[in-house]
N, C-alpha and C positions, 0 to 999 in steps of 0.2 A: 408488860409494864405500861401503865397509863400515866401520862404527864398532864397536869392541870395548871392553868395560869389564872391569876386573878388580878384585876386592874386596881383594886383597892387594898386596904390593909387587911391582912388575914386575921379574922376575929375568932373568938371562942365558938360561936355558932357555926362558922365556916368549918372549923376543925371537927366539931361534933358531926356535922353533915358528912364531911369527908370520911370520918371513921365509920359511920353507919353505912354509907354507900360502898366503901371498899369491901366490907364483909359481903354485901350482896353481890358485888362484882366477882369476888373470889368464889362464892358459891355457884354463880352462873357459869364461870369458867370451868370449875371442877365438874359440874354437871354435864357440860358439853363434852369435856374430855372423857368422862365416864361413858356417856352415851356413844361416843365414837368407838371406844374400846369394845363395848358390847356389840356394836354393829360388826366390827372386825371379827370378833369371836363367833358371831352367828354365821358369817360368810365362811369362816374356816370350818366350823362344824358341818355346814351343808356340803362343803367340798369333801370332807372326810366321809360323810354318809354316802355320797355318790361313789367314792372309791371303794368303800366297803361293799356296796351293792354290786359293783363290777366284779370284785373279787369273789363274792358269793356266787355270781353267775358262772365265773370261770371254774370254781370248785364244783359246782353242780354238774357242769359239762364233763369235767374230769372224772367225777364219781360215776356218771352214767357210762362213760367209756370203760372205766375199770369194771363196772358191773357187767357190761356186755362181754368183755374179755373173760371174766370169771365164768359167765354162762357158756361161752364157747369152749373154755377148758373143760367144764363139767360135761358138756355134751360130747366132746371128743373122748373124754375118759370113759363115759358110759358106753359110747359106740364101740370103743376099743375093747372094752370088757365083754360086750355082747357078741361082737363078731370075731373075736379071737385074734385080731391083728396085733402086731408088735407095738411096743412103746415108742420105738423110733419113728414109725409111721405116724403115730398120733402127734408126736412132737413136731414133725415136719408140717403137718396140717395146721397145728396151732400157730406155728411161726408164720405160715403163709396167710392165715386169716387175721392175725394181729398186725400185719403190715411190716414185719421185720425183714 
């Protein structure tokens, strides 16, 4: 809210000037408020992008670990089939290589 004072009688030209000026002030205020909202949204979206990138890296690492475990399981299974050892021995080796 803006308060104006005048030392003389308020005339029709004063009223016209005030009406025209008030619209310009309102537009300037709304523009500033909109600009601030856009800036806030930009910061928020940048933070979300950083979080997504961190999550992507975590998922990539987890996927690589799962792939390595799958390769170990496959190697143990193939080794177990080729050398004739029992399933229990393969299972024990798998558990020890997976870190359980």
